[in-house]
Residue, then its C-alpha position, 0 to 999 in steps of 0.5 A: m159092522t159098528n163096534e158100538p156095544l149092543w146095549g149102547r145101540n139099544i139105548r140109542w134106539y129106545a131114546k130115538r123111538v121115545s122121542v116121537m111118542g106122545p103122552g098117550e102112546l107112552a102111557a100105552r107102552v108102559g101098560e104094554q109091559w104089564s100086559l107082557r108080564a101077565m101073558r108070561v104068567g098065563l103061559a106058565m100056568r097053561r104049561a103047568c096044566r099041560g095045555g088043558g082047556r084046548a078047544d075041540p076041533a069038532r066044534f068048528g065048522f071050518c075043521g069039519a067042512t068038506a067044501p072050501q071055506l075060503p073064496a077061490l082066489p085068482w092065482r097065477f101058478e105056473p111053476g116050472p120043473d125046477v120050482i116043483e122039484a124044490l117045493l117037493a124037496g122042502r126048499s123055499p127061498a128065504l129072501g135071497y138065501d137058501w132054506t130047506w125044511r127038515p123033520d127036526g124042529g131046529v130048522w125053524h130057529e136057524a138063521p138062513d143068512t148066518g147059520a146061527r141058532w136063534p134062542r128058543t126062549w121068551f120072545y121079548a127077551i131075544p135081541y133082534r135089532t141091528g147088531n144082534p149076534y144071530g143075523d137078520v131077523r127078517v130073513a129068519w122070519e120068512p120061512s115061518r110065515l108058512q107061505q110055502l104051504v100055500a104053494l104046496a097046496l096049489l101044487a097039490r090041486a094042480s098035479a096028478p094024484g101021486t104028486a098031489d099026495r106028496a105035496a099035501g103030505l109035505l104041507e101037513a108035515q111042515f105045519l105040524s113041525w112048526t107048531e111043535a117047534n114053536p110053543p106059544f110066545t117062545g122064540i123069534h117068531y112071536i116077536s112081531a105080531m104081524e108075523c103071527g098074522l101072516r102065518l095065520l092067513a097062510v095056514c088057513h088058506a093052505l089047509d082049506l085048499v087041501r082039506d080033502r087030502l089030509r093024512a092026519p086030520e086028527r092032529t092037523w085040525p087041533a093044531l090049527v085051532a090052537l094056532v088060531e086061538d094063540h095067534a089071534g089072542f096074541i095079536e089082539r094084545r100086541l096090535s101095532l098102534h099109535s106111531s107104529t100104525g102102518n102095514h104091520t097093523i093092516a096085516e094084524c087086523a086082517a088076521l083078526v078078521y080071518a080068525g073071527a070070521l072063519f072060527p066064529e065058535f071061539d068066545k072071542a070071535r066077535d071081538w076079533v072081527s069087530t076090532g080088526a074090521a074097525l081098524l081096517e076101516r079107520e085106516a083105509p083112507r090113511q094107508i091108501l090115499a085118495d089117489g090110490g097111493g101109499l102113505e109109507q111111500a114104499f111101493w112094495y109095502h103098498a102092494f102088500v097093504v092093498d092085497l091085504y085089504g083085498l083078501v079081507d074083502a073077499a073072505l068076508r063076502h064069501r062068508g056072507r058078511w057085510v063089508s064096509p064100502v070104505i074097505r072095498y073102495a080103498w082096495s079098488r083105488g089102490c089096485d088102480f094106482l099099482r096098475a098104473f106103474a106096473d103090469e104085475p108085481a114083479s115089475l113094480p119099481p122098487v121105490g122105498d123099502e122092499d123086502g120081497g114079502f107077500a101078503l099071502s103068496p107070490w102066486l096071488r094076483l088078487s090086486w092085478q087081475d084086471h089091467a087098467a087102461r094105459t095111462p096118458r103120456l102124463s099122469t100125476f098122483e097127489s101122493g107124490y109121483s108123476l109118470i111120463r109115458t112115451e111110445e118106448s119109455l116110462l119115466i117115474f118122477d118122485h116128488g113126494p114126501l119121505g114116508m109115514a110120519p113120525s118115523y118115516g121108517h120105510g121111506h128112502a131119501d129120494a126126493l126128485s129122483v127118477i126111474l127110466r125104463c126104455g124098450g123093456c130095459d131098466v136104464l136108470i134104476d133105483p138100487g133097492t133095499y138089500t138089508y134091514t138089520g144087517d150091516p148098518a153101513w149098507r142099510a144107510y147106503f141103500r136108503g140114503t140119497r147117494a143111492h138114488n138118481t138125484v143130487t146130494v149136497d156136501e155128501e149128506d142125505q136129504a134127511w137124517q138117518d136116526t136108526a134103521f127105521q127112523w128118520s128125522r128132519p124130513c124133507a118136503a118136495e113139491l111139483v111146481r109146474s106140470e105142462p103137457r104140450a100140443d107137440g107131444s112134449v111134456a115138461l115138469l118142474a119140482r123142488h125140495d127143501g131137504y138141504q135148507r139146513l145147509g142153505v141150499e135148495h134143489w130144483r129139477g126140471i124134466l123135458s120129454r120130447p116126441s123125438g124120444t130124448w129126455l132133458i133133466w136139468d138140476y139147479l142148486t140155489g143158495h149161498g156158500t161153497h158146496c160139494l154137489d154130486l149128481h148120481w145116475h144109477l144104470g141098469v144096463e151096460a155102458v161104455e164110458r166117454p168124456d161127457g157121459v156113457l154109451f149104452s150097449g144092448p137093446p135099449p132105445i135110449a143109446s146115450l147119456t151125456v151130462s155137463g156141470g161137473t167132473l164125471a166119475v164111473q163107480r162100480g162095486e166100491t166100498s170106501p165109501i160105498s158106491g156102485w151097487r144094486s140089490r135086485c132082491y132082499g139079502h143080495k147085492e151086486p156091483a152096478t155102474t153108477l155115474r157121479v158128476r161132482f162140482e165143488g164151488p159157489l152157488p147157484h149151479e146147474f147140471v144138464t143131463q141128456l138121454a137120446p136114441d142113437h138116431v137123434v142128434a142133440d140140438s144145442a139151441d133147443e136145449e138152451d131154450a128149454i133151460v131158459e124156460f126152466r129158469e123162468w119157471v123157477a123165478q116165477a115160483s120163487r116170486r109167488r112164494r115170497l108173496r105168500f110169505a109177505t102176506 
């Protein structure tokens, strides 16, 4: 951990954050401070009146109904005995950490990662960013999303009466425990309006699923009405807008739509639905791009956003309300994009940030219920990705932007990186995310260029990391040429300008052959003498040899050979950090990384070959491919000079 004092880090964070705000946003942020003061005064007045004026749940159709008020969703709830036992014992994973519910309310304020207690005070006064003395706030938030209640509800519906009653009783007890331990605007669970939004979605679905098994409806329905009123009102006043308009905004708007549509008896219900639906419609073509890809360049968050749009669509239609075609089409094209890369959420490649959070539940398959037809051998998405699919392999080539401007918060500096899956095995991997507000050195590593299958120049990232969720000097990448051929081979060429500040340009060519071999050519042009590092992060065990590695185990790809520098195998190193992966948020483990280093003048080439064990590389064929790539670079450079000249 850095020794910089917390106040110093906070000042630096605010300075960086303000630097990307326009005049309109700055004015809105100032107004927000006055709104917070009014909110605190209003809370004090309500407490002085001992909560007077609370709405009677008998007024609300959602509370008095005997039939489900939300649509039947596509679930894949097939828990094994261990999962069932854990649910009934109150155990729930907290992003890689253990968490177990207890009847005392303090459990909601304990940090699963450190054991420390988060303050139970006015939410805005709690230090929660990197360097706080309590822990990673994202880990502490996870149990309080109350999505484990949805799992308990599904268990109650799928089990024999005895188990069903236990599950429903525990669901109700946890919900009431949370509401009693978290009065409005007190504690860390009100810091993020998105957390309030996700919690509102979860409790509405969970209680709707077990409404016929509630043991204490006289306590549970009033608690739900109070939570919906407080959370929706809080979200409306704390919407993530301006430069913060991203996945948080979509979750918050989804919750507003739910609150207004399910509880139309509230005086503010119409405003909640109107505000939420209008923002969702406005943001649909921005957050879910024309090809179905995501603005934030983070696959997990894209799936999160797509699911939220699907939930809103399903809920409104179930309530007999009109749904904008813009919202429906955004969800549909987002689903198509996700299914092109994976058959289910668990196999979605970890491109960009991934914290393991869900829109509603890990058991939901709303955006995965219909598998799209297999993509052709080459598919290119304008959002910045190309897929090459062979009989045994799938390669993902990233030639997209850094992320969502102006902060690019969930993007990684991974331009021209590749991920390769062969025969069901992850051969070349993206190492993942690991942490957000934990140790800054680990956050910097996992989102930096060294942790991706691409080239670093002078040990620097392709862009500058300003804070844990902010980049500056973003790089731009482009697919220069894409060529599927009659013989079944596919050739691609792309470039990025992330190292222009160092006088260097990176080009990468990829050739997939019908024989099952892959050629990856890296070409660094420019001037001066530089240190170039090509990294290959391996997801399978390998045996080192002078020019690369032999893979052990089942992958059809049997070897990786590389030329153009000195090879070093790194695993679990900490000075500097290298050779790590994070399969889930909060956990890291050693993983084999190949670093190929060259120090000298430019231009320079690295040549990497991946081949099955039955294929012998043809040096003449390799040289022909490299000559062709060089010619493509020359042609692209000439075209660019002509554009600049005119």
